[in-house]
C-alpha positions as CSV (number, residue, x, y, z in Angstrom):
1,M,-15.4,-46.9,112.3
2,Y,-13.7,-44.0,113.6
3,N,-14.2,-40.1,112.5
4,F,-10.5,-38.5,112.3
5,K,-10.0,-34.7,112.3
6,S,-6.7,-33.1,111.4
7,L,-5.6,-30.2,113.7
8,I,-3.5,-27.3,112.1
9,C,-1.4,-25.0,113.6
10,Y,-3.3,-21.1,114.4
11,N,0.3,-20.1,112.8
12,C,1.4,-21.8,109.7
13,K,-1.5,-24.4,109.0
14,S,0.8,-27.3,109.4
15,V,-0.9,-30.4,110.7
16,I,-0.2,-31.4,114.6
17,L,-2.7,-33.6,115.1
18,N,-4.5,-36.4,113.2
19,L,-6.5,-38.3,115.8
20,P,-10.2,-39.5,116.0
21,E,-12.9,-36.7,117.8
22,I,-12.9,-38.9,120.9
23,E,-9.4,-38.5,121.7
24,I,-9.6,-35.2,120.8
25,S,-12.0,-34.0,123.2
26,K,-10.1,-35.9,126.0
27,L,-7.3,-33.9,125.4
28,N,-9.0,-30.3,124.9
29,G,-7.5,-27.3,127.0
30,L,-3.8,-28.7,126.6
31,N,-1.2,-26.8,124.7
32,F,0.6,-28.1,122.0
33,Q,3.9,-26.7,120.3
34,C,3.7,-26.9,116.3
35,E,7.2,-28.9,115.1
36,C,7.5,-26.6,112.2
37,C,7.2,-22.9,113.6
38,G,7.2,-23.4,117.4
39,H,4.6,-21.9,118.3
40,K,2.0,-23.0,121.2
41,N,-1.4,-24.1,120.2
42,L,-4.1,-24.1,122.9
43,L,-6.8,-26.8,121.9
44,T,-10.1,-25.4,122.3
45,Q,-13.5,-28.0,121.4
46,F,-11.8,-29.4,118.0
47,S,-9.2,-26.5,116.7
48,F,-6.4,-24.8,118.0
49,S,-6.0,-20.7,118.7
50,K,-3.3,-19.2,120.4
51,S,-1.7,-19.8,123.6
52,V,-2.0,-17.4,126.5
53,D,0.7,-18.7,128.4
54,T,3.7,-16.5,128.3
55,N,6.2,-18.3,130.9
56,D,8.2,-20.4,128.6
57,P,11.4,-18.1,128.2
58,Y,12.3,-20.8,125.3
59,L,9.1,-19.5,123.8
60,N,10.9,-16.7,121.7
61,I,12.0,-17.8,118.7
62,L,14.5,-16.1,116.5
63,S,15.2,-16.4,113.0
64,V,18.9,-16.3,111.9
65,D,17.9,-13.8,109.3
66,N,17.3,-11.9,112.4
67,L,20.3,-12.0,114.4
68,A,23.2,-9.6,113.9
69,L,26.7,-11.2,113.7
């Protein structure tokens, strides 16, 4: 039937997409944001890599531990 493939975040290794390979090939070149760590992932072929898009000001993710109260 369908050959499903799981795509994982390049940063935290959590699963972002679980789709048939034919559907993944249609999404090639798009950016996906990880719900766990917030990093953007660029879909290239059948895997994610770090996105080069740095124009998004909301991508700066701060940890509560790093904030000075």
